[in-house]
DRENDREN-335374 format. One record per residue (C-alpha): x, y, z; residue in three letters. Coordinates in steps of 0.25 Angstrom, whole numbers, plus 5000, padded with zeros to 4 digits. Each point is the difference from the previous one (the first is absolute). Last residue first. Layout:
XYZAla...
***
This chain:
500049535083Gly500549914990Val500150054986Arg499749934987Val499249895006Ile499349924988Asn499449895009Ala499750015015Leu500649915011Thr498949955009Glu499350075011Gly498749934998Ser499250124996Ala501150054992Phe500249874992Arg498549994997Asp500050144996Leu501249984991Gln499449884993Gln498750064998Gln500650134995Leu500949924990Leu498849934994Arg499150124999Trp501250074992Ala500149884991Arg498550014997Pro500050154999Leu501250024990Phe499749904989Ala498850084994Ser501050114998Thr500850115007Asp501449955001Gly500650074988Gly499050114999Val500950125003His499450094989Pro500549944987Thr500950084991Ile500649964986Leu501150094995Met500750004987Asn500050154999Pro499750085012Ala498650065001Leu499649955014Trp501450015005Leu500050154998Pro499150025013His498850094998Glu499049905004Pro500849975013Pro500549865002Leu499449935012Pro501149985003Glu501350094998Pro500849914996Asp499249894993Thr499549865001Val499449924989Asp501050044990Leu500349964986Ala501250064994Ala500750014987Arg501450054997Leu500750094989Arg498850094997Arg500850125004Ser498950045009Thr500049865006Leu501450005004Glu499950145007Ala498749965006Leu500749885007Leu501150095006Ala498950095005Asp499249895006Thr501249935007Asp499449865002Val499949935013Val499250125004Pro498849944993Gly499949875008Arg500149864994Ala499149974987Val501050084991Asn500249954986Val501250064993Val500149974985Leu501250014991Ala500050074987Gly501450045000Asp500949925009Pro500050015015Leu501250065007Ala499550144999Ala498849965008Leu500849955012Phe500950134999Glu498850095000Ser499449935012Asp499349875002Val500449975014Leu499350145003His499749955014His500449855001Thr501050005012Glu499250105008Pro498749934998Gly499049964989His499749854999Pro500449934987Ile499249964988Ala500750074988Leu499949944986Ile501150044990Val499749964986Val501049994988Asp501249985009Ala501449994993Thr500650135006Pro499349975014Leu500649875004Leu501550045002Asp499750125008Asn498949925007Leu501049915006Glu500150075013Gly498549975003Val500449865002Gly499649904989His499049895003Val500049854995Gly500849955012His500250125009Arg500450154998Ser499750105010Thr499050124999Arg499249934989Ala500149994985Val499349904991Val500549984986Arg499049954990Leu500249964985Asp498550004996Val499249884994Glu498650055005Phe499749885008Pro501050045012Ala499550145001Leu498949965009Arg501049935010Ala500950125000Ala498950095003Ile499649925012Ala501449995005Ser500150154999Gly498850025008Val500449905011Ser501450065000Gly501149994989Ala500050154996Gly500650064987Val499549924989Leu501050014988Val499349964987Val500749964987Arg498849994990Arg499949884991Asp498550005002Ala499450135005Leu499750034986Ala500550134994Asp499050084991His499649994985Arg498950104996Ala498650004995His499350135005Leu498549984996Trp499550145004Thr498650025006Gly500550125008Glu499849945014Asp500649874994Gln501250074996Ala500250055014Arg499849865005Leu501049944990Phe501150105003Gly499949965015Pro500049864996Phe501350004993Gly500549865001Arg501250035009Leu499250095009Ser498849915002Ala500949875002Ile500850075011Ala498850065007Leu499349864999Gly501349935006Val500050105012Ala498550005001Leu499949855002Glu501250005010Ala499250115008Thr498849925000Ser500649865004Ala500950065010Asp499050095007His499749925013Val501449935001Gly500650115009Ser498950075007Ala500850085010Asn500249985015Cys500550115009Leu500249995015Ser499850115009Val500850015013Gly500850124996Val499250104992Arg499449994986Leu499650114991His501350024992Ala499949854997Leu498750004992Val500450074987Asp501249904998Asp499049885002Val500049944986Gly499249864999Ala498750075003Thr498849965008Leu500750045013Thr500049945013Gln500450095011Val500249935013Val500250045015Lys499150135001Leu499650045014Ser500250154999Ala499350004986Met500050154998Ala501250014991Gly499549894992Ile498950094995Val501050074990Glu500149874993Leu498549994995Thr500050164999Gln501150004989Asp499049944990Pro499749854998Gly500849914992Met499349885007Tyr499350055012Glu500949985013Pro500049875007Val500250035015Tyr500249905012Phe500050065014Ala499050114999Val499650055014Asp500450154997Gly499150004988Val498849965008Ser499550144999Gly499649974985Pro500750094989Val498950064992Pro499849944986Arg500850054988Gly501149905001Ser499549865004Arg499749945014Trp499449865003Val500049955014Glu500349855004Val500249945014Asp501049895001Leu500049895011Glu498949924993Arg500949984987Pro499450074988Val499549914989Ser500250094988Leu499450014987His498650045001Glu500250075013Ser501050094994Trp499050074991Asp500150135006Asp501550014996Asp501150085006Pro500349925012Leu500350045014Trp500349905011Val499850015015Leu500449905010Thr498849945008Met499650025015Gly498950104997Ala501050084991Val501449965002Thr501450065000Ala501249914996Thr500949955011Thr499949854996Gly500250024986Thr501549994999Glu500549984985Val500749884998Pro501350014992Pro499950014985Gly499649924988Met500250044986Met
***
């Protein structure tokens, strides 16, 4: 998504240059930084440099601790925050007026789409049971569901959702895509009540916000047929955890989650031991495909920032 230009002419400078903070010591191997920009590296766990008040362009550490966002409050000259995540709901509370926010839309599409399809296949084909049987040296032959011929409802038609839909195409599924508003080939969210009763698999790939918080609640889950599978590669709070636990405990539904609420999931949380559950620890975008795409995005954004051009992926204009 393209947005209006971000002003760069009033940013603070260090030795006559605009200051950029990056989270990776290896940046010089991957970026050709415009001469107008001065780069410093800062990651959580390190002392916060005295130059924090001069930072104009900040790239927080990918999935870093709270400190990586809390430091934004000390960046008096900040103009742009460029995340390495597609979701930015945790960043918004730290921004003041005048700071623009750009996300990493497109960077994680391939990885997250792979995992969404992988989780669906792993759950339907019974991989968790096979792995436990392998640990015990047990030959556990059984017949399981295939992804082929399943009726799949994909909630989310953005870049990640589109990537998931493209990867589902060869699997011979009956796919229905749902977005906030209907358009050609895409159902509106108001049609979910008609789609859910026949869905074998529901894949969630939508941003988290007020409109989608607990979208998957007890009513949503009750509308699904027995044995349906819920795959969440969106954000944990899109799903009402207590409502999902109730359905899993009764063994009526199945779930495969890359994101949870709360997150990280505490060791004692009942989701870990819920029947028909497969959990991965928010690894949807964190693969070998991540960094090459992230470096390409950062190169484009720094070039635009240095020249005063319109930035890409703007989700909030300062």
